[in-house]
N, C-alpha and C positions, 0 to 999 in steps of 0.2 A: 504494500500500500504506500509506503514511504517513497519507493522508487517512482511510482506513477505520479505522485504529488510533486516530487523534485523535477521530474521530466516535464511536467506541465508548467512549472515555474520557469525553468530554463527556456522552454519553447516560447513562452510569452515575452521574455526579455530579448530573445533572439529576433523575434518578429518586430518588436518595438525599435530596436537599434537599426534594423535593416530599413525600416520605413523612414527613419531620420536621415539616413545616409543617401539622400537623393542627389543625383548628378544633374548636370545641365541637360543631359540627354533625356532624362526621365521627366524633367520639368517642362520640356518643349511641347506644350499642349495648348491648343487654342481655346478661346472662350466657349466654344461649343463642345469641348471635351475631347476633340479628335486630335491626333498627333499632327504637329506642324510638318510641312514638307517644303522643299524648294528653297526659294529666297527667304521666306519667312523663317524657316528653321535655321538657315545659315546665319541670318541676322541675329536671331535670338541666341544661338549658341555663342556667337562672338561676344555679344553684350554680357551674357551670363558668365562666361569665362573671365572676361575683363573685370567684372564686379567681384567675382570670387577671389581673384588674384590680388586685386587692389587692397583688399582687407589684410591679406597676408604679407604685403610688401613693407615689412618693418625690420629694421636693423637689430643687431644684438643689443644695442643700447636703448631700444624701445622707441626710437624715433622713426618716422616714415622715411623710406628710401627716396632718393632723388637722383636725377641725372643718369649716368651710364649704369650705375648699380641697379636702379629701378628698371631701366630698359632691359637689362640682362635678366633680372629676376622675373619680370613680366613675361618675357619670351619663353623662358624655361617653364614657368608655371602654366602658361596657356597651352603649351605643347603637352604637358602632363595631365591637364585637367580634362 
């Protein structure tokens, strides 16, 4: 009985964390609930990746990156996102 209970708890947390880890690809949905395609999808993905990486562009001292460091970071981040 304990094993079933523990399995149910673990499954609940696993599903919850998977739902929170949405990527830009999964967020690319129109107002009508259908997946975006073509130019709309491309535009959305570019903007989403930019916004996601912009938040992460912080140096080790806690300040926002600027100049070449920011450009380099953004390029690497957007390729990996």
